[in-house]
C-alpha positions in Angstrom: -0.1 0.1 0.2 1.4 3.2 -1.1 1.9 5.9 1.6 2.8 9.6 1.5 5.0 12.1 3.2 5.5 15.9 3.0 9.1 16.8 3.2 10.5 20.4 3.8 13.8 21.2 3.5 16.0 24.3 4.0 19.4 25.1 3.7 22.0 27.7 2.3 21.9 27.8 -1.3 24.5 25.9 -3.2 24.8 24.3 -6.5 23.6 20.7 -6.4 21.3 20.9 -3.3 18.2 19.4 -5.5 20.2 16.7 -6.9 21.7 15.7 -3.6 18.1 15.4 -1.8 16.3 13.9 -4.8 18.9 11.2 -5.2 18.5 10.2 -1.7 14.7 9.9 -2.1 15.3 8.0 -5.6 17.9 5.4 -3.6 15.0 5.3 -1.0 12.5 4.3 -3.9 10.3 7.4 -2.9 8.4 9.2 -5.9 8.3 13.1 -6.2 4.6 13.4 -6.8 4.6 17.2 -6.2 7.3 20.0 -5.4 7.9 23.6 -4.7 11.5 24.8 -4.5 12.8 28.4 -4.3 15.5 30.5 -3.5 14.4 33.0 -0.5 17.3 35.3 0.5 20.2 33.2 0.8 18.4 29.8 1.8 17.1 27.2 -0.7 13.6 26.2 0.6 11.9 22.7 -0.7 8.8 21.4 0.0 7.8 17.9 -1.7 5.2 15.5 -1.6 6.8 11.9 -1.8 5.1 8.5 -1.8 6.4 5.0 -1.6 5.9 1.5 0.3 5.5 1.6 3.9 9.3 0.2 4.3 10.7 3.1 2.2 8.5 5.5 4.1 9.8 4.2 7.6 13.4 4.0 6.2 13.6 7.7 5.1 11.9 8.7 8.3 14.5 6.9 10.4 17.2 8.4 8.5 16.1 12.1 8.9 18.8 13.1 11.3 21.7 11.3 9.2 20.4 12.9 6.0 20.4 16.7 7.9 23.7 16.1 8.6 24.8 14.7 5.0 23.0 17.1 2.9 23.4 20.2 5.3 19.6 20.9 5.3 17.1 21.0 8.3 14.4 18.7 7.4 11.0 17.9 8.6 8.9 15.0 7.6 5.3 14.5 8.3 2.8 11.7 7.1 -0.1 12.8 5.0 -2.9 11.7 3.2 -4.1 12.9 -0.4 -6.5 15.7 -0.1 -9.7 15.6 -2.3 -10.9 19.1 -3.6 -14.6 19.5 -2.2 -17.0 18.9 -5.0 -19.3 21.9 -3.6 -16.4 24.4 -4.4 -15.4 26.4 -7.3 -11.4 26.8 -7.9 -10.3 30.4 -8.7 -7.3 32.0 -9.5 -6.4 35.5 -7.9 -3.7 37.8 -8.9 -3.2 41.2 -6.9 -0.6 43.8 -7.5 0.4 46.9 -6.2 2.8 49.0 -4.0 4.7 47.1 -1.3 3.3 47.9 2.0 3.6 45.6 5.3 0.4 43.5 6.1 -0.7 42.9 2.5 -0.6 38.8 2.9 -2.3 39.1 6.2 -5.2 41.6 5.0 -6.0 39.4 1.9 -6.0 36.2 3.8 -8.0 37.6 6.5 -10.5 38.7 4.0 -10.6 35.0 2.6 -10.6 33.7 5.9 -13.8 35.3 7.0 -15.6 34.0 3.9 -14.5 30.7 4.4 -12.5 30.6 1.4 -9.5 28.0 1.4 -6.1 29.2 0.1 -5.0 26.2 -2.0 -1.7 27.9 -3.3 -0.2 31.4 -2.4 3.1 32.7 -3.9 4.5 36.6 -3.3 7.0 38.3 -5.2 8.5 41.9 -4.7 9.8 43.7 -7.8 10.1 47.1 -9.1 8.2 49.0 -11.6 9.9 49.2 -15.0 9.8 53.0 -15.3 9.7 54.5 -11.7 11.5 51.7 -10.0 8.9 51.9 -7.3 8.6 48.6 -5.2 5.8 46.5 -6.3 4.3 43.5 -4.5 2.6 40.6 -6.4 0.6 38.0 -5.1 -0.9 35.0 -7.0 -2.9 32.4 -5.3 -5.3 29.7 -6.0 -8.3 29.2 -3.9 -11.5 27.1 -3.4 -14.8 29.4 -3.1 -17.9 27.5 -1.5 -20.5 26.7 -4.0 -22.9 28.6 -1.6 -21.0 31.9 -1.7 -22.0 34.8 -4.4 -18.7 34.8 -6.4 -20.1 38.5 -7.3 -20.1 39.3 -3.7 -16.8 37.9 -2.8 -15.2 39.6 -5.7 -16.5 43.0 -4.9 -15.4 42.6 -1.0 -12.1 41.4 -2.1 -11.7 44.5 -4.3 -12.7 46.7 -1.5 -9.7 45.3 0.7 -7.3 45.7 -2.4 -8.7 49.2 -3.0 -7.9 50.1 0.9 -4.2 48.7 0.1 -4.0 50.6 -3.2 -3.7 47.3 -5.2 -5.3 45.9 -8.1 -7.2 42.2 -8.1 -8.1 40.1 -10.9 -10.3 36.9 -10.4 -10.3 34.1 -12.9 -12.3 30.9 -12.6 -9.2 28.0 -12.8 
């Protein structure tokens, strides 16, 4: 029977970090089903969903401390089960962009939480406007909106929050 783990790892960025970790997983007969990897400051962060038989899962969990030393990573391993998207929800992509200010992600997440909207994926990026060089903050997220919610009202309320933050938002059915 196949089991699943979420593995998070973080360590100082260096060439070969992905190769080293994925080689360990391959040698342990684990399959990478989903992943997110990104350079954040000087640290390389990795989130993986892996699957394998019980023996492989138990072996990687037992080797965690030696893997941390060998790979120079801080590792967290957590058993998980596959999540099914609720049939009574609609998937949407939301893109938000505007001037960078503290609290943007919190205020957006607070509104969505109050509407019982689940954030499935969220990515942010700070950059600069092409002509002015002003700091620009971008938020891209995928959400599940309950079927009982009025999409127009949800979008209007979210737009009000974005207007208060001086940001533009776009809702797109996924």
